[in-house]
Structure formats: C-alpha cells, structure tokens
C-alpha positions in Angstrom: 36.7 -47.0 6.0 34.5 -45.4 3.2 31.5 -43.4 4.4 28.3 -43.2 2.1 27.3 -39.5 1.7 24.8 -40.0 -1.1 22.0 -38.2 0.5 23.8 -35.6 2.6 23.1 -32.7 -0.3 19.6 -33.7 -0.4 18.9 -33.3 3.1 20.9 -29.9 3.5 18.8 -28.7 0.5 15.4 -29.8 2.2 16.6 -27.8 5.3 17.5 -24.8 3.5 14.6 -24.5 1.0 11.9 -23.2 3.2 14.2 -20.5 4.3 15.1 -19.4 0.6 11.5 -19.5 -0.4 10.2 -17.6 2.5 12.9 -15.2 2.0 11.9 -14.7 -1.8 8.3 -14.4 -1.2 9.1 -11.8 1.3 11.2 -9.8 -1.3 8.3 -10.1 -4.0 5.6 -9.2 -1.4 7.5 -6.3 -0.2 7.8 -4.9 -3.7 3.8 -5.4 -4.0 3.3 -3.2 -0.9 6.0 -0.8 -1.9 4.1 -0.5 -5.2 0.9 0.1 -3.6 2.2 2.8 -1.4 3.7 4.6 -4.4 0.3 4.4 -6.1 -1.4 5.6 -3.1 0.8 8.6 -2.9 0.2 9.5 -6.5 -3.4 9.3 -6.0 -3.3 11.5 -2.9 -1.4 14.1 -4.5 -3.8 14.4 -7.5 -7.0 14.3 -5.2 -5.6 17.2 -3.0 -5.1 19.1 -6.2 -8.8 18.8 -6.8 -9.5 20.0 -3.6 -7.1 23.1 -4.0 -9.3 23.7 -7.0 -12.4 23.9 -5.1 -13.9 20.4 -5.8 -16.4 19.0 -3.4 -15.6 16.3 -1.0 -17.7 13.8 -2.7 -15.8 14.6 -6.2 -12.5 14.3 -4.2 -13.6 10.8 -2.7 -14.8 9.4 -6.0 -11.6 10.4 -7.9 -9.5 8.9 -5.4 -11.6 5.5 -5.4 -11.8 5.5 -9.2 -8.0 6.1 -9.7 -6.5 3.5 -7.4 -5.7 0.6 -9.4 -3.0 -1.2 -7.0 -5.6 -3.1 -4.9 -9.3 -2.9 -3.8 -10.5 0.6 -4.0 -13.4 -0.2 -1.7 -10.9 -0.5 1.2 -9.6 3.0 0.7 -10.4 5.4 3.4 -10.4 9.0 2.3 -10.4 11.9 5.0 -10.4 15.5 3.9 -10.1 18.4 6.2 -11.7 20.9 6.3 -14.8 19.4 5.1 -17.5 21.2 3.2 -16.7 24.4 1.2 -13.2 25.9 1.6 -12.3 29.6 1.0 -9.5 30.8 -1.1 -6.3 30.9 0.8 -7.0 28.2 3.3 -5.4 24.8 3.2 -7.1 21.5 2.4 -5.6 18.2 3.6 -6.4 14.9 2.0 -5.4 11.7 3.9 -5.9 8.2 2.5 -5.3 5.0 4.2 -5.4 1.4 2.9 -5.3 -1.9 4.8 -2.7 -4.4 3.4 -1.1 -7.5 4.5 2.6 -8.3 4.4 3.7 -11.9 3.5 0.1 -12.7 2.2 1.0 -16.1 1.0 1.4 -17.1 4.7 -2.5 -17.0 5.3 -3.3 -16.4 8.9 0.2 -15.8 9.8 0.6 -12.9 7.4 1.0 -9.4 9.1 -1.5 -6.6 8.8 -0.3 -3.3 7.7 -1.8 0.1 6.9 -0.5 2.4 4.4 -1.1 5.9 5.1 -0.4 8.9 2.9 -1.2 12.6 3.5 -0.8 15.8 1.3 -1.7 19.5 1.8 -2.1 22.2 -0.7 -3.5 25.8 -0.6 -7.0 26.4 -2.0 -6.7 29.0 -4.8 
C-alpha cells in the first residue's frame, strides 16, 4: 500500500514556524535592550563625571537626557545624591533608570523591564 505524504512537511513547517519566529524576535529584541543598557551605562559614567567636576544637578540631568540616544530620553529617571552643592572630597552618585519592554512585538504580552545603572565618583 502506497501512502500519500504530500502535505506532511507543510504541516510540520506550519507547526514550527511560530516558535522559530518567536525565538528570532526574542534574540533581536534582547540585543536592542542590551544596546540600551550599554548606552545608559555610558551616559551614567559621563554624567557622574560632571558631578565630580562640581556641576549643578540641573546640568547633570540635562546632560543625561541630551546624550541618551537609545530610546525616549523623556522616560529617563535621573537621581543624584547628595543633591545641591557638593564639597571637594565627598562622593557623588548618579543613578539612572529607564523603563523598557522585552519582546515588544507581542504587544500586551510584552514584559516590562527597568534598566538601572549607577556610578559614583569623588568630587574634585
């Protein structure tokens, strides 16, 4: 008896295709989030240098928002401690957080993720 298996590979492909596409989208999206994290690390290190050089909190915050290019800079949350004027020899810490979503193409099923970076330097 001869069996007809003409559509077998098409059915198998239709079953595996969504999983392969989800894996591909996940890898690309993870790369996007990793790039955002690295960009945020760089911006945090540069802004804390400004704090170490005695710049004001407003200058530090505006520098962070102006130089973050990996996403929407209005969603950046910049916290500086201690606030106000800092005396030489003390330490200044800048912490920046950014709300991001993983696997964004899934829409309402996407996973919210907060990227946080922190850097400390001694005031000169």
